N, C-alpha and C positions, 0 to 999 in steps of 0.2 A: 504494500500500500504506500502511495506517495502523498506527501503533504502538498498543499496548494502553494506553498511558499518556496521560491527558488533561492537557494543559498549560493552566492557566487564568490569569487575571489575578491577579498576586500583590500588586498595589497594594491598600492598605487603602482602604476606602471609608467615608464617614461614614454613620452609621445614619440611616434615614429620619426626617424630622421627626415629632414626636409628633402623633398624629391629634387634631384638635379636633372636638368635636361642635357642631352648630349650636345656637344658643340655644333652650332649651326654651320652648314656648308653653304658657302656663298654661291648664289645661282650663277654668277658670272664664271665660275670655274668649271661648270658643266657645259659640254658642247650642246648647242641647240640642234636637235635632230628632228626633222619633221616626221610625223607619223601619217601613214595612209590607212584609212579605215578599210578593213577587209569585209566584204559582204558576200556571203555564199550565193552562188547563182547556178541555175541550170542553163546550159548552153541553149540559146534560142528561145528561152522563156523569160519574160520580164519578171523582176522580183515580186511585184504585186500578185502575179499569177502563180509563182513557184510555191508559195506557202499553201495556197488552196489546192494545188495539184496533189500535194502529199496528204490531204485529208481524205481518207478512203470513203467517207460517207458522201462526198460530193463529186466523185469522179465516176466516169463511165468506163466499162471495160473496153480494151482495144478491140477493134473489129477482128483482128487475128492475134494470135499469141496467147490465148487462154488455154489452159490445160486442166485436166482432171487430176485430182490428187486424193490419195487415201491417207487418212489421219492415222498416225502410228501410236500416239499417246494422247491422253486427256490433257487439255491445256486450259487454264483459267485465265481469262482476259485480265490484264493489269489495269486497263482503263477503257473508256468508251471508243477509242480508235482501234482497239483490238477485237478479234473474234474468238469467242470461247469455242473449244473443239472437244469432240468426244472420239475416243479411239474407234477405228474401223468405219467411220463415216466418210462419205465421198463429198468433196467440195470442188468448186472451180477456182483456179488461182491464176494470177497474172502479176506482172511487175509494172511499176510506173517509173518514168524517167527521174533520175536523181534519188531513187529510193535505196535504202541500205540493202545490199545484196543478201543479207541474212534473213530478210523478211519478204513476204509476198502479200498481195491483197487477196483475201479469200472471200468467196461468196457462197452462201447457203440460202437458197430461196431469196427472200428480200433482205437478208442480213448480210452485212459486208464489214470487213475490218482487216487489220494487219494480222498475219500469222507467221510464226517462226518456221523457216524452211526445214530445220532439223526435226520437226514434228511430223513431216510429210513424206510420203512416198509418191514422187511425181510419176504420173502415168503418161502414155503417149497421146 
């Protein structure tokens, strides 16, 4: 059983030493190097479109290049851009320009989302 009163250290302690700042480096001693912003792009696609192209819910499958795939293992989608998978089901898959090669867009009926390639057996 604990009492409601807290008994602390009654000895006085010395205040912490005053903080000292490191010596300032004069800005004039550093060379002025211009920086160029790097913006990732997909060749032939303006930046404003590139981000929406990678959203699987807003893209249409290519006219050719879709394949059937058998799912090897259950997969739980990490977010709304991914498609949850069940082992042994058949889905249609395709890739998009600029997409990570370890992922494909998978479709099952009207559901669509990114799926990891390692969970699939790609069929002809």
